[in-house]
C-alpha positions, 0 to 999 in steps of 0.5 A: 573680517573677525580675524582681521579685527582680532589682529587689529586689537592685538596690534593696538595692545602690543604697541602699548605693552609696557614690558616683556611679560605683557607681550607674553600674555598677549601672545598667549591670548592671541595663540588661543584666539586663533586656534593654536595652543602654544607659541614661542618667540625669540629675538636676538639683537645684532646691532652691538647693543648689550642686550641678551636674547629674548625668548617668550613662550608658553610651551609646556614646562617639562618640554622646555626643561628637557630641551634646555637640560639636554641641549636638544635645541641644537638639533632643532630642524625648525630653527635651521629651516627658519635660517634658510627660508624667508617665508613662513612655513608649516612644520610638515614642510621642514624636510623639503626645506632642508632636503633631508633631516639628520637622525638627530633632527628626526629624533628632535621632532619625534620628541616634540610630538611625544611632548604633545607639540604636534603641528606648527607654523613658523615665521622667520623674523629677520632685519638684515644687520639689525635683529633676527628671530623666529616665531612659532604657533603650535597645536597639541596632540592630534589637533590640525593647524587652523589654516584660516588663521595662518595669515593672522599668525604671521601678522601677529608674529611680525608685530610682536617682534617689533614690540619686543625689539622696541622694549629691548633696544634701549640704546641711542645707538640704535634707531627704533622709532616710536609713534611720536617721533616717526616721520609721517608718510607723504600722501603719494608715499601712502598711496603707493604703499597701499597698493603694494600692500595689496600685492600690486606691482610697481607697474600696476600701481603706476597705472592706477595712480597715473605714475611711472613704475620708476616713480612708484619705486622712488616713493616706496624707497623714500618711504623705506628711508623714512622708516629706517627699513630695508625691505617692503615687507618691513615697511608695511609692518612698521607702517601698520604697527605705527598706525600710518597704514590701516588694515582696511586699506591694506586688505581692500581689493 
């Protein structure tokens, strides 16, 4: 429950962050709180808004300089894997995701280890047609990944990405809601979303609520339309981020 409480604290803080620097500080604190040493978050807007890519990180300065000066990043297999996987993954799983690593990709990972970036956990962050990015949490030296913190790291990644996007997109041409202007979910939509967040199928949710699976699906689809998202995962993240769905409800059994 402590990790969940820490995630909730992070969400409240990052939701009110006034600038990217504040988000970076919160991410640095969260990385250490959950047992990691470093984090890196990228955000690329794809809606036609004239906004440069955002990169927030506390990786070692000498590693960032080496990557930038040699353009080593073009051989980063973690970035390639994040484009091919919709799921979060550990770095040890990258060769399986890509089937094989090229010699230059192997050299990149070996250089990262020499720089102290031993093990990592990466969360692909994509909103189809709107924005894309990736967030990684990394341990130094021989420290193993804190397995118990991986779910929390995934939540933190999604909420930080949502917060960054809210700051970056300052154009009326793009709909990024705020807590004040976001429509409220109906009671039935929230009932359905809570069960979906707990991993229930539409059929099981319908049985519990006395509804047909089609009606559950309709309520979820209407909720997605209200929030301006295209997937159930985005709906859950946005509902949690803006406080319309509580962690206690989402995580209860």
